[in-house]
C-alpha positions in Angstrom: -0.4 29.3 -10.3 -2.5 26.4 -9.5 -2.2 25.5 -5.8 -2.5 21.7 -4.6 -3.2 20.3 -1.3 -1.8 16.9 -0.6 -3.9 15.1 1.7 -3.8 11.6 3.3 -6.0 10.2 0.9 -6.6 10.1 -2.7 -8.9 13.3 -2.1 -6.9 15.9 -3.9 -8.0 19.5 -3.1 -7.2 22.0 -6.1 -8.3 25.6 -7.1 -11.3 26.0 -9.2 -11.1 26.6 -12.9 -13.9 27.1 -15.5 -13.5 23.3 -16.0 -15.1 22.5 -12.7 -17.8 25.6 -12.9 -20.8 22.7 -13.9 -19.5 20.9 -10.6 -19.2 23.6 -8.5 -23.2 24.3 -9.4 -24.3 21.0 -9.0 -22.5 19.9 -5.8 -24.2 23.3 -3.8 -27.6 22.9 -6.1 -28.0 19.1 -4.3 -27.6 20.0 -0.8 -29.3 23.7 -0.9 -32.3 21.8 -3.0 -32.2 19.0 -0.2 -32.6 21.0 2.6 -34.0 24.6 1.5 -35.2 26.3 -1.6 -32.7 28.0 -3.9 -32.7 31.9 -3.4 -31.2 34.6 -6.1 -28.2 35.0 -3.8 -27.7 31.1 -4.6 -28.1 31.1 -8.0 -26.0 34.6 -8.8 -23.0 32.9 -7.1 -23.8 29.5 -8.7 -24.0 30.5 -12.0 -21.3 32.9 -12.6 -18.7 31.7 -9.8 -15.6 33.5 -11.7 -17.4 37.0 -11.8 -19.8 36.8 -8.5 -16.0 35.4 -6.4 -13.3 35.0 -7.9 -13.3 38.5 -10.1 -13.8 40.0 -6.8 -10.8 39.3 -5.1 -12.6 35.6 -3.5 -11.2 31.8 -4.4 -12.8 28.3 -4.7 -11.1 24.9 -3.7 -12.9 21.8 -5.0 -12.1 18.4 -3.8 -11.4 15.5 -6.2 -11.3 11.9 -5.9 -9.8 10.3 -9.3 -9.8 13.4 -10.9 -13.9 13.4 -10.5 -15.2 17.1 -8.4 -16.8 15.4 -5.2 -16.8 18.9 -3.0 -16.0 22.5 -3.2 -15.9 25.4 -0.6 -15.2 29.4 -1.3 -14.2 32.2 0.2 -15.6 35.5 -0.8 -14.2 38.6 -0.3 -16.3 40.3 2.0 -14.0 43.4 3.0 -10.2 44.0 3.3 -9.0 40.5 5.7 -12.5 39.6 6.4 -13.6 36.4 3.9 -16.8 34.6 4.1 -16.5 30.5 4.0 -19.5 29.6 1.9 -21.1 26.9 -0.9 -19.5 24.2 1.0 -20.7 20.7 -0.3 -19.5 17.7 -0.5 -21.5 14.8 -3.1 -23.9 13.1 -0.8 -21.3 9.6 -1.9 -18.4 11.2 -0.7 -19.6 11.9 2.4 -18.3 10.9 5.9 -15.2 11.0 4.3 -13.5 14.1 6.3 -13.8 15.5 2.2 -15.5 18.4 4.2 -12.9 18.9 6.6 -10.0 18.8 4.2 -11.8 21.6 2.1 -12.2 23.5 5.5 -8.7 22.9 6.5 -7.6 24.3 3.2 -9.8 27.5 3.4 -8.9 28.6 6.5 -5.0 28.2 5.3 -6.0 30.1 1.8 -7.4 32.9 4.3 -3.9 33.2 6.2 -2.1 33.1 2.8 -3.7 35.8 1.6 -3.5 37.9 4.6 -7.0 37.7 6.5 -7.4 38.5 9.6 -11.3 36.7 10.0 -13.3 34.0 8.0 -16.8 33.4 8.9 -19.6 31.7 7.8 -23.8 31.9 8.1 -25.5 28.5 7.8 -28.5 27.0 9.5 -29.3 25.4 12.7 -30.5 22.4 11.0 -27.6 21.6 9.5 -26.0 19.5 12.7 -23.1 18.1 11.1 -22.1 21.3 9.1 -22.3 23.1 12.1 -20.4 20.5 14.4 -17.2 20.8 11.7 -17.3 24.8 11.9 -16.9 24.2 15.7 -14.1 21.6 14.9 -12.5 24.2 12.4 -12.6 26.6 15.6 -15.2 28.8 14.3 -17.5 30.1 17.3 -21.1 31.9 17.2 -21.5 35.3 16.9 -24.4 37.7 17.1 -26.6 37.0 13.6 -27.0 40.5 11.6 -29.4 40.4 8.6 -28.7 38.2 5.8 -28.7 37.9 2.3 -30.2 34.6 2.8 -33.7 33.9 4.6 -32.2 29.8 5.5 -29.3 31.2 7.3 -30.3 31.6 11.2 -26.3 31.3 12.3 -23.3 33.1 12.4 -20.0 31.8 13.1 -16.5 33.5 12.6 -12.9 32.5 13.6 -10.3 35.2 14.3 -6.7 34.3 12.6 -5.0 36.9 14.1 -5.2 40.0 16.1 -6.8 43.6 14.3 -4.0 46.0 14.9 
């Protein structure tokens, strides 16, 4: 059953379904192509979000404005209790409306509800608005390991509960 997050505006956060596959691709392709170059790892996850993310235990959330997809983010399962926050994108015409914050909060809530103890992300230091959002959500910088993305130069994580 799909989860729906009520927000204080006309934005609704809903679970991904295949109806949103093209929007998931388009929203992410737009920001990646604007700032960087699409990499093979991008093509894999964006072309098959069901197989690459959801079928492997991950989650994708979509932000809708009047039913139109205007934002998205994914939780990619890394290991038991650990998810990567990834593929966060908001349509340029909708930026500045706190949609990224809504998506981030909804993703963190989802991670908690499925028993995650840690959420991490990799990003690029040039994306200052994104980094500021991640910090406001509680993420802190940690040492950067090798990444599948050439553009990644910072890793951040959020510990949700103490590991036992």
